[in-house]
PDBQT receptor file of N, H, CA, C and O in Angstrom, charges set to zero:
ATOM      1  N   UNK A   1       6.478   9.694  19.531  1.00  0.00    +0.000 N 
ATOM      2  CA  UNK A   1       6.675   8.347  20.006  1.00  0.00    +0.000 C 
ATOM      3  C   UNK A   1       5.763   7.422  19.210  1.00  0.00    +0.000 C 
ATOM      4  O   UNK A   1       4.590   7.726  18.992  1.00  0.00    +0.000 OA
ATOM      5  N   UNK A   2       6.302   6.318  18.789  1.00  0.00    +0.000 N 
ATOM      6  H   UNK A   2       7.254   6.071  18.966  1.00  0.00    +0.000 HD
ATOM      7  CA  UNK A   2       5.542   5.326  18.035  1.00  0.00    +0.000 C 
ATOM      8  C   UNK A   2       5.212   4.172  18.965  1.00  0.00    +0.000 C 
ATOM      9  O   UNK A   2       6.108   3.475  19.443  1.00  0.00    +0.000 OA
ATOM     10  N   UNK A   3       3.932   3.971  19.220  1.00  0.00    +0.000 N 
ATOM     11  H   UNK A   3       3.205   4.536  18.831  1.00  0.00    +0.000 HD
ATOM     12  CA  UNK A   3       3.496   2.882  20.100  1.00  0.00    +0.000 C 
ATOM     13  C   UNK A   3       2.694   1.865  19.314  1.00  0.00    +0.000 C 
ATOM     14  O   UNK A   3       1.831   2.227  18.515  1.00  0.00    +0.000 OA
ATOM     15  N   UNK A   4       2.976   0.603  19.540  1.00  0.00    +0.000 N 
ATOM     16  H   UNK A   4       3.677   0.309  20.190  1.00  0.00    +0.000 HD
ATOM     17  CA  UNK A   4       2.244  -0.507  18.948  1.00  0.00    +0.000 C 
ATOM     18  C   UNK A   4       2.278  -0.533  17.428  1.00  0.00    +0.000 C 
ATOM     19  O   UNK A   4       1.402  -1.123  16.795  1.00  0.00    +0.000 OA
ATOM     20  N   UNK A   5       3.283   0.101  16.841  1.00  0.00    +0.000 N 
ATOM     21  H   UNK A   5       3.995   0.580  17.355  1.00  0.00    +0.000 HD
ATOM     22  CA  UNK A   5       3.483   0.065  15.400  1.00  0.00    +0.000 C 
ATOM     23  C   UNK A   5       4.967  -0.185  15.162  1.00  0.00    +0.000 C 
ATOM     24  O   UNK A   5       5.817   0.436  15.800  1.00  0.00    +0.000 OA
ATOM     25  N   UNK A   6       5.275  -1.096  14.243  1.00  0.00    +0.000 N 
ATOM     26  H   UNK A   6       4.584  -1.600  13.725  1.00  0.00    +0.000 HD
ATOM     27  CA  UNK A   6       6.671  -1.418  13.954  1.00  0.00    +0.000 C 
ATOM     28  C   UNK A   6       7.364  -0.228  13.316  1.00  0.00    +0.000 C 
ATOM     29  O   UNK A   6       6.921   0.233  12.264  1.00  0.00    +0.000 OA
ATOM     30  N   UNK A   7       8.444   0.295  13.914  1.00  0.00    +0.000 N 
ATOM     31  H   UNK A   7       8.805  -0.079  14.769  1.00  0.00    +0.000 HD
ATOM     32  CA  UNK A   7       9.158   1.410  13.303  1.00  0.00    +0.000 C 
ATOM     33  C   UNK A   7       9.991   0.990  12.090  1.00  0.00    +0.000 C 
ATOM     34  O   UNK A   7      10.465   1.843  11.340  1.00  0.00    +0.000 OA
ATOM     35  N   UNK A   8      10.173  -0.323  11.895  1.00  0.00    +0.000 N 
ATOM     36  H   UNK A   8       9.788  -1.016  12.505  1.00  0.00    +0.000 HD
ATOM     37  CA  UNK A   8      10.917  -0.870  10.747  1.00  0.00    +0.000 C 
ATOM     38  C   UNK A   8      12.329  -0.292  10.648  1.00  0.00    +0.000 C 
ATOM     39  O   UNK A   8      12.730   0.236   9.611  1.00  0.00    +0.000 OA
ATOM     40  N   UNK A   9      13.068  -0.404  11.749  1.00  0.00    +0.000 N 
ATOM     41  H   UNK A   9      12.741  -0.833  12.591  1.00  0.00    +0.000 HD
ATOM     42  CA  UNK A   9      14.467   0.020  11.736  1.00  0.00    +0.000 C 
ATOM     43  C   UNK A   9      15.277  -0.888  10.825  1.00  0.00    +0.000 C 
ATOM     44  O   UNK A   9      14.950  -2.062  10.655  1.00  0.00    +0.000 OA
ATOM     45  N   UNK A  10      16.332  -0.340  10.243  1.00  0.00    +0.000 N 
ATOM     46  H   UNK A  10      16.598   0.614  10.381  1.00  0.00    +0.000 HD
ATOM     47  CA  UNK A  10      17.130  -1.126   9.301  1.00  0.00    +0.000 C 
ATOM     48  C   UNK A  10      17.884  -2.267   9.982  1.00  0.00    +0.000 C 
ATOM     49  O   UNK A  10      17.772  -3.412   9.544  1.00  0.00    +0.000 OA
ATOM     50  N   UNK A  11      18.650  -1.986  11.043  1.00  0.00    +0.000 N 
ATOM     51  H   UNK A  11      18.741  -1.056  11.399  1.00  0.00    +0.000 HD
ATOM     52  CA  UNK A  11      19.406  -3.048  11.700  1.00  0.00    +0.000 C 
ATOM     53  C   UNK A  11      19.780  -2.603  13.113  1.00  0.00    +0.000 C 
ATOM     54  O   UNK A  11      20.823  -1.981  13.317  1.00  0.00    +0.000 OA
ATOM     55  N   UNK A  12      18.939  -2.918  14.074  1.00  0.00    +0.000 N 
ATOM     56  H   UNK A  12      18.092  -3.423  13.908  1.00  0.00    +0.000 HD
ATOM     57  CA  UNK A  12      19.171  -2.475  15.450  1.00  0.00    +0.000 C 
ATOM     58  C   UNK A  12      20.391  -3.140  16.073  1.00  0.00    +0.000 C 
ATOM     59  O   UNK A  12      21.023  -2.561  16.957  1.00  0.00    +0.000 OA
ATOM     60  N   UNK A  13      20.732  -4.344  15.629  1.00  0.00    +0.000 N 
ATOM     61  H   UNK A  13      20.219  -4.814  14.912  1.00  0.00    +0.000 HD
ATOM     62  CA  UNK A  13      21.915  -5.025  16.187  1.00  0.00    +0.000 C 
ATOM     63  C   UNK A  13      23.204  -4.269  15.864  1.00  0.00    +0.000 C 
ATOM     64  O   UNK A  13      24.197  -4.386  16.582  1.00  0.00    +0.000 OA
ATOM     65  N   UNK A  14      23.178  -3.504  14.793  1.00  0.00    +0.000 N 
ATOM     66  H   UNK A  14      22.371  -3.409  14.210  1.00  0.00    +0.000 HD
ATOM     67  CA  UNK A  14      24.343  -2.708  14.403  1.00  0.00    +0.000 C 
ATOM     68  C   UNK A  14      24.111  -1.216  14.673  1.00  0.00    +0.000 C 
ATOM     69  O   UNK A  14      24.794  -0.360  14.111  1.00  0.00    +0.000 OA
ATOM     70  N   UNK A  15      23.137  -0.919  15.541  1.00  0.00    +0.000 N 
ATOM     71  H   UNK A  15      22.582  -1.615  15.998  1.00  0.00    +0.000 HD
ATOM     72  CA  UNK A  15      22.786   0.468  15.893  1.00  0.00    +0.000 C 
ATOM     73  C   UNK A  15      22.434   1.313  14.676  1.00  0.00    +0.000 C 
ATOM     74  O   UNK A  15      22.742   2.504  14.633  1.00  0.00    +0.000 OA
ATOM     75  N   UNK A  16      21.796   0.704  13.698  1.00  0.00    +0.000 N 
ATOM     76  H   UNK A  16      21.546  -0.263  13.733  1.00  0.00    +0.000 HD
ATOM     77  CA  UNK A  16      21.340   1.409  12.503  1.00  0.00    +0.000 C 
ATOM     78  C   UNK A  16      19.832   1.604  12.636  1.00  0.00    +0.000 C 
ATOM     79  O   UNK A  16      19.051   0.681  12.402  1.00  0.00    +0.000 OA
ATOM     80  N   UNK A  17      19.437   2.810  13.011  1.00  0.00    +0.000 N 
ATOM     81  H   UNK A  17      20.071   3.560  13.201  1.00  0.00    +0.000 HD
ATOM     82  CA  UNK A  17      18.038   3.098  13.279  1.00  0.00    +0.000 C 
ATOM     83  C   UNK A  17      17.370   3.885  12.161  1.00  0.00    +0.000 C 
ATOM     84  O   UNK A  17      16.392   4.594  12.400  1.00  0.00    +0.000 OA
ATOM     85  N   UNK A  18      17.890   3.767  10.938  1.00  0.00    +0.000 N 
ATOM     86  H   UNK A  18      18.684   3.191  10.743  1.00  0.00    +0.000 HD
ATOM     87  CA  UNK A  18      17.183   4.329   9.786  1.00  0.00    +0.000 C 
ATOM     88  C   UNK A  18      15.858   3.594   9.660  1.00  0.00    +0.000 C 
ATOM     89  O   UNK A  18      15.757   2.420  10.016  1.00  0.00    +0.000 OA
ATOM     90  N   UNK A  19      14.835   4.289   9.152  1.00  0.00    +0.000 N 
ATOM     91  H   UNK A  19      14.916   5.242   8.863  1.00  0.00    +0.000 HD
ATOM     92  CA  UNK A  19      13.524   3.661   9.019  1.00  0.00    +0.000 C 
ATOM     93  C   UNK A  19      13.193   3.438   7.548  1.00  0.00    +0.000 C 
ATOM     94  O   UNK A  19      13.574   4.220   6.677  1.00  0.00    +0.000 OA
ATOM     95  N   UNK A  20      12.467   2.340   7.297  1.00  0.00    +0.000 N 
ATOM     96  H   UNK A  20      12.157   1.705   8.005  1.00  0.00    +0.000 HD
ATOM     97  CA  UNK A  20      12.195   1.936   5.924  1.00  0.00    +0.000 C 
ATOM     98  C   UNK A  20      10.984   2.657   5.343  1.00  0.00    +0.000 C 
ATOM     99  O   UNK A  20       9.921   2.710   5.961  1.00  0.00    +0.000 OA
ATOM    100  N   UNK A  21      11.162   3.214   4.142  1.00  0.00    +0.000 N 
ATOM    101  H   UNK A  21      12.025   3.171   3.640  1.00  0.00    +0.000 HD
ATOM    102  CA  UNK A  21      10.119   3.946   3.430  1.00  0.00    +0.000 C 
ATOM    103  C   UNK A  21       8.934   3.029   3.117  1.00  0.00    +0.000 C 
ATOM    104  O   UNK A  21       9.123   1.881   2.715  1.00  0.00    +0.000 OA
ATOM    105  N   UNK A  22       7.740   3.528   3.299  1.00  0.00    +0.000 N 
ATOM    106  H   UNK A  22       7.587   4.461   3.625  1.00  0.00    +0.000 HD
ATOM    107  CA  UNK A  22       6.474   2.840   3.026  1.00  0.00    +0.000 C 
ATOM    108  C   UNK A  22       6.241   1.621   3.915  1.00  0.00    +0.000 C 
ATOM    109  O   UNK A  22       5.363   0.806   3.630  1.00  0.00    +0.000 OA
ATOM    110  N   UNK A  23       7.020   1.491   4.989  1.00  0.00    +0.000 N 
ATOM    111  H   UNK A  23       7.733   2.152   5.220  1.00  0.00    +0.000 HD
ATOM    112  CA  UNK A  23       6.863   0.358   5.907  1.00  0.00    +0.000 C 
ATOM    113  C   UNK A  23       6.789   0.839   7.358  1.00  0.00    +0.000 C 
ATOM    114  O   UNK A  23       6.025   0.294   8.155  1.00  0.00    +0.000 OA
ATOM    115  N   UNK A  24       7.569   1.845   7.695  1.00  0.00    +0.000 N 
ATOM    116  H   UNK A  24       8.189   2.288   7.048  1.00  0.00    +0.000 HD
ATOM    117  CA  UNK A  24       7.710   2.285   9.085  1.00  0.00    +0.000 C 
ATOM    118  C   UNK A  24       6.463   2.974   9.627  1.00  0.00    +0.000 C 
ATOM    119  O   UNK A  24       5.826   3.777   8.946  1.00  0.00    +0.000 OA
ATOM    120  N   UNK A  25       6.133   2.638  10.867  1.00  0.00    +0.000 N 
ATOM    121  H   UNK A  25       6.650   1.985  11.421  1.00  0.00    +0.000 HD
ATOM    122  CA  UNK A  25       5.040   3.312  11.569  1.00  0.00    +0.000 C 
ATOM    123  C   UNK A  25       5.385   4.742  11.944  1.00  0.00    +0.000 C 
ATOM    124  O   UNK A  25       4.501   5.504  12.333  1.00  0.00    +0.000 OA
ATOM    125  N   UNK A  26       6.660   5.124  11.834  1.00  0.00    +0.000 N 
ATOM    126  H   UNK A  26       7.378   4.505  11.518  1.00  0.00    +0.000 HD
ATOM    127  CA  UNK A  26       7.089   6.486  12.163  1.00  0.00    +0.000 C 
ATOM    128  C   UNK A  26       6.984   7.437  10.977  1.00  0.00    +0.000 C 
ATOM    129  O   UNK A  26       7.217   8.638  11.114  1.00  0.00    +0.000 OA
ATOM    130  N   UNK A  27       6.636   6.901   9.826  1.00  0.00    +0.000 N 
ATOM    131  H   UNK A  27       6.446   5.925   9.715  1.00  0.00    +0.000 HD
ATOM    132  CA  UNK A  27       6.620   7.711   8.609  1.00  0.00    +0.000 C 
ATOM    133  C   UNK A  27       5.470   8.715   8.620  1.00  0.00    +0.000 C 
ATOM    134  O   UNK A  27       4.306   8.348   8.780  1.00  0.00    +0.000 OA
ATOM    135  N   UNK A  28       5.821   9.985   8.447  1.00  0.00    +0.000 N 
ATOM    136  H   UNK A  28       6.766  10.283   8.318  1.00  0.00    +0.000 HD
ATOM    137  CA  UNK A  28       4.827  11.037   8.286  1.00  0.00    +0.000 C 
ATOM    138  C   UNK A  28       4.090  11.473   9.537  1.00  0.00    +0.000 C 
ATOM    139  O   UNK A  28       3.059  12.139   9.439  1.00  0.00    +0.000 OA
ATOM    140  N   UNK A  29       4.597  11.109  10.727  1.00  0.00    +0.000 N 
ATOM    141  H   UNK A  29       5.435  10.568  10.806  1.00  0.00    +0.000 HD
ATOM    142  CA  UNK A  29       3.854  11.447  11.944  1.00  0.00    +0.000 C 
ATOM    143  C   UNK A  29       4.581  12.441  12.846  1.00  0.00    +0.000 C 
ATOM    144  O   UNK A  29       4.188  12.612  14.000  1.00  0.00    +0.000 OA
ATOM    145  N   UNK A  30       5.624  13.099  12.353  1.00  0.00    +0.000 N 
ATOM    146  H   UNK A  30       5.943  12.960  11.416  1.00  0.00    +0.000 HD
ATOM    147  CA  UNK A  30       6.368  14.048  13.184  1.00  0.00    +0.000 C 
ATOM    148  C   UNK A  30       5.517  15.272  13.494  1.00  0.00    +0.000 C 
ATOM    149  O   UNK A  30       4.635  15.648  12.723  1.00  0.00    +0.000 OA
ATOM    150  N   UNK A  31       5.796  15.875  14.621  1.00  0.00    +0.000 N 
ATOM    151  H   UNK A  31       6.513  15.569  15.247  1.00  0.00    +0.000 HD
ATOM    152  CA  UNK A  31       5.167  17.128  15.012  1.00  0.00    +0.000 C 
ATOM    153  C   UNK A  31       5.796  18.240  14.177  1.00  0.00    +0.000 C 
ATOM    154  O   UNK A  31       6.991  18.501  14.321  1.00  0.00    +0.000 OA
ATOM    155  N   UNK A  32       5.024  18.907  13.304  1.00  0.00    +0.000 N 
ATOM    156  H   UNK A  32       4.054  18.695  13.188  1.00  0.00    +0.000 HD
ATOM    157  CA  UNK A  32       5.612  19.925  12.430  1.00  0.00    +0.000 C 
ATOM    158  C   UNK A  32       6.251  21.083  13.184  1.00  0.00    +0.000 C 
ATOM    159  O   UNK A  32       7.183  21.702  12.673  1.00  0.00    +0.000 OA
ATOM    160  N   UNK A  33       5.779  21.389  14.374  1.00  0.00    +0.000 N 
ATOM    161  H   UNK A  33       5.021  20.886  14.790  1.00  0.00    +0.000 HD
ATOM    162  CA  UNK A  33       6.382  22.499  15.124  1.00  0.00    +0.000 C 
ATOM    163  C   UNK A  33       7.812  22.171  15.535  1.00  0.00    +0.000 C 
ATOM    164  O   UNK A  33       8.612  23.075  15.779  1.00  0.00    +0.000 OA
ATOM    165  N   UNK A  34       8.137  20.888  15.612  1.00  0.00    +0.000 N 
ATOM    166  H   UNK A  34       7.488  20.154  15.414  1.00  0.00    +0.000 HD
ATOM    167  CA  UNK A  34       9.502  20.462  15.935  1.00  0.00    +0.000 C 
ATOM    168  C   UNK A  34      10.282  20.163  14.655  1.00  0.00    +0.000 C 
ATOM    169  O   UNK A  34      11.406  20.636  14.489  1.00  0.00    +0.000 OA
ATOM    170  N   UNK A  35       9.697  19.387  13.759  1.00  0.00    +0.000 N 
ATOM    171  H   UNK A  35       8.783  19.003  13.894  1.00  0.00    +0.000 HD
ATOM    172  CA  UNK A  35      10.431  18.968  12.557  1.00  0.00    +0.000 C 
ATOM    173  C   UNK A  35      10.795  20.146  11.657  1.00  0.00    +0.000 C 
ATOM    174  O   UNK A  35      11.795  20.079  10.941  1.00  0.00    +0.000 OA
ATOM    175  N   UNK A  36      10.015  21.214  11.676  1.00  0.00    +0.000 N 
ATOM    176  H   UNK A  36       9.204  21.269  12.257  1.00  0.00    +0.000 HD
ATOM    177  CA  UNK A  36      10.352  22.394  10.869  1.00  0.00    +0.000 C 
ATOM    178  C   UNK A  36      11.608  23.095  11.376  1.00  0.00    +0.000 C 
ATOM    179  O   UNK A  36      12.250  23.836  10.632  1.00  0.00    +0.000 OA
ATOM    180  N   UNK A  37      11.959  22.865  12.635  1.00  0.00    +0.000 N 
ATOM    181  H   UNK A  37      11.438  22.263  13.239  1.00  0.00    +0.000 HD
ATOM    182  CA  UNK A  37      13.173  23.452  13.204  1.00  0.00    +0.000 C 
ATOM    183  C   UNK A  37      14.431  22.695  12.796  1.00  0.00    +0.000 C 
ATOM    184  O   UNK A  37      15.543  23.215  12.887  1.00  0.00    +0.000 OA
ATOM    185  N   UNK A  38      14.233  21.446  12.341  1.00  0.00    +0.000 N 
ATOM    186  H   UNK A  38      13.329  21.024  12.268  1.00  0.00    +0.000 HD
ATOM    187  CA  UNK A  38      15.359  20.575  11.980  1.00  0.00    +0.000 C 
ATOM    188  C   UNK A  38      15.115  20.093  10.544  1.00  0.00    +0.000 C 
ATOM    189  O   UNK A  38      14.534  19.026  10.344  1.00  0.00    +0.000 OA
ATOM    190  N   UNK A  39      15.554  20.871   9.543  1.00  0.00    +0.000 N 
ATOM    191  H   UNK A  39      16.026  21.737   9.705  1.00  0.00    +0.000 HD
ATOM    192  CA  UNK A  39      15.213  20.548   8.155  1.00  0.00    +0.000 C 
ATOM    193  C   UNK A  39      15.907  19.318   7.573  1.00  0.00    +0.000 C 
ATOM    194  O   UNK A  39      15.479  18.802   6.541  1.00  0.00    +0.000 OA
ATOM    195  N   UNK A  40      16.982  18.837   8.229  1.00  0.00    +0.000 N 
ATOM    196  H   UNK A  40      17.329  19.257   9.068  1.00  0.00    +0.000 HD
ATOM    197  CA  UNK A  40      17.701  17.658   7.741  1.00  0.00    +0.000 C 
ATOM    198  C   UNK A  40      17.763  16.597   8.829  1.00  0.00    +0.000 C 
ATOM    199  O   UNK A  40      17.834  16.919  10.015  1.00  0.00    +0.000 OA
ATOM    200  N   UNK A  41      17.735  15.322   8.423  1.00  0.00    +0.000 N 
ATOM    201  H   UNK A  41      17.678  15.060   7.460  1.00  0.00    +0.000 HD
ATOM    202  CA  UNK A  41      17.914  14.254   9.409  1.00  0.00    +0.000 C 
ATOM    203  C   UNK A  41      19.404  14.058   9.690  1.00  0.00    +0.000 C 
ATOM    204  O   UNK A  41      20.231  14.808   9.172  1.00  0.00    +0.000 OA
ATOM    205  N   UNK A  42      19.755  13.059  10.504  1.00  0.00    +0.000 N 
ATOM    206  H   UNK A  42      19.083  12.449  10.925  1.00  0.00    +0.000 HD
ATOM    207  CA  UNK A  42      21.161  12.839  10.863  1.00  0.00    +0.000 C 
ATOM    208  C   UNK A  42      22.034  12.400   9.692  1.00  0.00    +0.000 C 
ATOM    209  O   UNK A  42      23.259  12.496   9.762  1.00  0.00    +0.000 OA
ATOM    210  N   UNK A  43      21.415  11.922   8.623  1.00  0.00    +0.000 N 
ATOM    211  H   UNK A  43      20.419  11.844   8.566  1.00  0.00    +0.000 HD
ATOM    212  CA  UNK A  43      22.162  11.558   7.415  1.00  0.00    +0.000 C 
ATOM    213  C   UNK A  43      22.295  12.726   6.447  1.00  0.00    +0.000 C 
ATOM    214  O   UNK A  43      22.947  12.604   5.410  1.00  0.00    +0.000 OA
ATOM    215  N   UNK A  44      21.676  13.862   6.781  1.00  0.00    +0.000 N 
ATOM    216  H   UNK A  44      21.145  13.961   7.624  1.00  0.00    +0.000 HD
ATOM    217  CA  UNK A  44      21.692  15.008   5.883  1.00  0.00    +0.000 C 
ATOM    218  C   UNK A  44      20.572  14.980   4.859  1.00  0.00    +0.000 C 
ATOM    219  O   UNK A  44      20.572  15.783   3.926  1.00  0.00    +0.000 OA
ATOM    220  N   UNK A  45      19.618  14.071   5.016  1.00  0.00    +0.000 N 
ATOM    221  H   UNK A  45      19.619  13.419   5.774  1.00  0.00    +0.000 HD
ATOM    222  CA  UNK A  45      18.480  13.956   4.107  1.00  0.00    +0.000 C 
ATOM    223  C   UNK A  45      17.430  14.994   4.474  1.00  0.00    +0.000 C 
ATOM    224  O   UNK A  45      17.073  15.117   5.645  1.00  0.00    +0.000 OA
ATOM    225  N   UNK A  46      16.926  15.744   3.494  1.00  0.00    +0.000 N 
ATOM    226  H   UNK A  46      17.216  15.644   2.542  1.00  0.00    +0.000 HD
ATOM    227  CA  UNK A  46      15.865  16.709   3.796  1.00  0.00    +0.000 C 
ATOM    228  C   UNK A  46      14.607  16.013   4.316  1.00  0.00    +0.000 C 
ATOM    229  O   UNK A  46      14.266  14.915   3.878  1.00  0.00    +0.000 OA
ATOM    230  N   UNK A  47      13.936  16.658   5.240  1.00  0.00    +0.000 N 
ATOM    231  H   UNK A  47      14.213  17.550   5.596  1.00  0.00    +0.000 HD
ATOM    232  CA  UNK A  47      12.692  16.128   5.793  1.00  0.00    +0.000 C 
ATOM    233  C   UNK A  47      11.556  16.319   4.793  1.00  0.00    +0.000 C 
ATOM    234  O   UNK A  47      11.479  17.343   4.114  1.00  0.00    +0.000 OA
ATOM    235  N   UNK A  48      10.671  15.317   4.710  1.00  0.00    +0.000 N 
ATOM    236  H   UNK A  48      10.733  14.485   5.261  1.00  0.00    +0.000 HD
ATOM    237  CA  UNK A  48       9.464  15.415   3.878  1.00  0.00    +0.000 C 
ATOM    238  C   UNK A  48       8.434  16.265   4.597  1.00  0.00    +0.000 C 
ATOM    239  O   UNK A  48       8.631  16.649   5.749  1.00  0.00    +0.000 OA
ATOM    240  N   UNK A  49       7.350  16.553   3.927  1.00  0.00    +0.000 N 
ATOM    241  H   UNK A  49       7.190  16.241   2.990  1.00  0.00    +0.000 HD
ATOM    242  CA  UNK A  49       6.229  17.245   4.545  1.00  0.00    +0.000 C 
ATOM    243  C   UNK A  49       4.988  16.397   4.321  1.00  0.00    +0.000 C 
ATOM    244  O   UNK A  49       4.478  16.378   3.201  1.00  0.00    +0.000 OA
ATOM    245  N   UNK A  50       4.481  15.704   5.311  1.00  0.00    +0.000 N 
ATOM    246  H   UNK A  50       4.895  15.719   6.221  1.00  0.00    +0.000 HD
ATOM    247  CA  UNK A  50       4.906  15.729   6.707  1.00  0.00    +0.000 C 
ATOM    248  C   UNK A  50       6.168  14.896   6.925  1.00  0.00    +0.000 C 
ATOM    249  O   UNK A  50       6.407  13.901   6.242  1.00  0.00    +0.000 OA
ATOM    250  N   UNK A  51       6.954  15.328   7.885  1.00  0.00    +0.000 N 
ATOM    251  H   UNK A  51       6.760  16.137   8.440  1.00  0.00    +0.000 HD
ATOM    252  CA  UNK A  51       8.213  14.642   8.208  1.00  0.00    +0.000 C 
ATOM    253  C   UNK A  51       7.950  13.371   8.993  1.00  0.00    +0.000 C 
ATOM    254  O   UNK A  51       6.874  13.173   9.556  1.00  0.00    +0.000 OA
ATOM    255  N   UNK A  52       8.964  12.515   9.015  1.00  0.00    +0.000 N 
ATOM    256  H   UNK A  52       9.838  12.677   8.557  1.00  0.00    +0.000 HD
ATOM    257  CA  UNK A  52       8.900  11.284   9.797  1.00  0.00    +0.000 C 
ATOM    258  C   UNK A  52       9.351  11.564  11.223  1.00  0.00    +0.000 C 
ATOM    259  O   UNK A  52      10.186  12.438  11.456  1.00  0.00    +0.000 OA
ATOM    260  N   UNK A  53       8.802  10.828  12.165  1.00  0.00    +0.000 N 
ATOM    261  H   UNK A  53       8.123  10.118  11.975  1.00  0.00    +0.000 HD
ATOM    262  CA  UNK A  53       9.204  10.956  13.566  1.00  0.00    +0.000 C 
ATOM    263  C   UNK A  53      10.592  10.363  13.747  1.00  0.00    +0.000 C 
ATOM    264  O   UNK A  53      10.935   9.364  13.114  1.00  0.00    +0.000 OA
ATOM    265  N   UNK A  54      11.378  10.970  14.599  1.00  0.00    +0.000 N 
ATOM    266  H   UNK A  54      11.100  11.782  15.113  1.00  0.00    +0.000 HD
ATOM    267  CA  UNK A  54      12.696  10.442  14.927  1.00  0.00    +0.000 C 
ATOM    268  C   UNK A  54      13.827  11.168  14.232  1.00  0.00    +0.000 C 
ATOM    269  O   UNK A  54      13.630  12.193  13.579  1.00  0.00    +0.000 OA
ATOM    270  N   UNK A  55      15.004  10.617  14.386  1.00  0.00    +0.000 N 
ATOM    271  H   UNK A  55      15.164   9.785  14.916  1.00  0.00    +0.000 HD
ATOM    272  CA  UNK A  55      16.224  11.260  13.907  1.00  0.00    +0.000 C 
ATOM    273  C   UNK A  55      16.460  11.063  12.416  1.00  0.00    +0.000 C 
ATOM    274  O   UNK A  55      17.269  11.778  11.825  1.00  0.00    +0.000 OA
ATOM    275  N   UNK A  56      15.765  10.102  11.793  1.00  0.00    +0.000 N 
ATOM    276  H   UNK A  56      15.108   9.522  12.274  1.00  0.00    +0.000 HD
ATOM    277  CA  UNK A  56      16.015   9.777  10.393  1.00  0.00    +0.000 C 
ATOM    278  C   UNK A  56      14.737   9.865   9.568  1.00  0.00    +0.000 C 
ATOM    279  O   UNK A  56      13.667   9.443  10.005  1.00  0.00    +0.000 OA
ATOM    280  N   UNK A  57      14.872  10.422   8.369  1.00  0.00    +0.000 N 
ATOM    281  H   UNK A  57      15.742  10.765   8.014  1.00  0.00    +0.000 HD
ATOM    282  CA  UNK A  57      13.790  10.409   7.391  1.00  0.00    +0.000 C 
ATOM    283  C   UNK A  57      13.793   9.024   6.751  1.00  0.00    +0.000 C 
ATOM    284  O   UNK A  57      14.855   8.428   6.569  1.00  0.00    +0.000 OA
ATOM    285  N   UNK A  58      12.624   8.512   6.411  1.00  0.00    +0.000 N 
ATOM    286  H   UNK A  58      11.761   8.996   6.559  1.00  0.00    +0.000 HD
ATOM    287  CA  UNK A  58      12.562   7.156   5.839  1.00  0.00    +0.000 C 
ATOM    288  C   UNK A  58      13.281   7.087   4.498  1.00  0.00    +0.000 C 
ATOM    289  O   UNK A  58      13.303   8.051   3.732  1.00  0.00    +0.000 OA
ATOM    290  N   UNK A  59      13.871   5.920   4.235  1.00  0.00    +0.000 N 
ATOM    291  H   UNK A  59      13.854   5.137   4.857  1.00  0.00    +0.000 HD
ATOM    292  CA  UNK A  59      14.588   5.664   2.990  1.00  0.00    +0.000 C 
ATOM    293  C   UNK A  59      14.283   4.255   2.512  1.00  0.00    +0.000 C 
ATOM    294  O   UNK A  59      13.809   3.423   3.285  1.00  0.00    +0.000 OA
ATOM    295  N   UNK A  60      14.550   3.988   1.255  1.00  0.00    +0.000 N 
ATOM    296  H   UNK A  60      14.935   4.664   0.627  1.00  0.00    +0.000 HD
ATOM    297  CA  UNK A  60      14.417   2.619   0.747  1.00  0.00    +0.000 C 
ATOM    298  C   UNK A  60      15.674   1.861   1.109  1.00  0.00    +0.000 C 
ATOM    299  O   UNK A  60      16.784   2.323   0.847  1.00  0.00    +0.000 OA
ATOM    300  N   UNK A  61      15.504   0.705   1.707  1.00  0.00    +0.000 N 
ATOM    301  H   UNK A  61      14.602   0.329   1.920  1.00  0.00    +0.000 HD
ATOM    302  CA  UNK A  61      16.652  -0.116   2.103  1.00  0.00    +0.000 C 
ATOM    303  C   UNK A  61      17.147  -0.926   0.906  1.00  0.00    +0.000 C 
ATOM    304  O   UNK A  61      16.352  -1.308   0.047  1.00  0.00    +0.000 OA
ATOM    305  N   UNK A  62      18.448  -1.188   0.845  1.00  0.00    +0.000 N 
ATOM    306  H   UNK A  62      19.093  -0.877   1.543  1.00  0.00    +0.000 HD
ATOM    307  CA  UNK A  62      18.954  -2.065  -0.213  1.00  0.00    +0.000 C 
ATOM    308  C   UNK A  62      18.425  -3.486  -0.021  1.00  0.00    +0.000 C 
ATOM    309  O   UNK A  62      18.134  -3.886   1.107  1.00  0.00    +0.000 OA
ATOM    310  N   UNK A  63      18.298  -4.241  -1.089  1.00  0.00    +0.000 N 
ATOM    311  H   UNK A  63      18.534  -3.916  -2.005  1.00  0.00    +0.000 HD
ATOM    312  CA  UNK A  63      17.816  -5.618  -0.959  1.00  0.00    +0.000 C 
ATOM    313  C   UNK A  63      18.736  -6.450  -0.065  1.00  0.00    +0.000 C 
ATOM    314  O   UNK A  63      19.956  -6.287  -0.083  1.00  0.00    +0.000 OA
ATOM    315  N   UNK A  64      18.128  -7.339   0.711  1.00  0.00    +0.000 N 
ATOM    316  H   UNK A  64      17.137  -7.471   0.724  1.00  0.00    +0.000 HD
ATOM    317  CA  UNK A  64      18.925  -8.238   1.558  1.00  0.00    +0.000 C 
ATOM    318  C   UNK A  64      19.512  -9.344   0.705  1.00  0.00    +0.000 C 
ATOM    319  O   UNK A  64      18.944  -9.742  -0.312  1.00  0.00    +0.000 OA
ATOM    320  N   UNK A  65      20.663  -9.832   1.144  1.00  0.00    +0.000 N 
ATOM    321  H   UNK A  65      21.124  -9.509   1.970  1.00  0.00    +0.000 HD
ATOM    322  CA  UNK A  65      21.186 -10.978   0.419  1.00  0.00    +0.000 C 
ATOM    323  C   UNK A  65      22.586 -10.952   0.233  1.00  0.00    +0.000 C 
ATOM    324  O   UNK A  65      23.146 -11.870  -0.367  1.00  0.00    +0.000 OA
TER     325      UNK A  65
């Protein structure tokens, strides 16, 4: 659980809960005893070591505009 830190979701209004690389408070804080059981996120992206908390591994978002 991420408390008092911005998770930097991509677009919550469109139910897009991907997290932004090098910005998200969820980056690198997953419990390894859990994340090691799930080697891929919901997008099929391999988990880093340490993995990110949540259903998605952090990614770079495309530029806005």
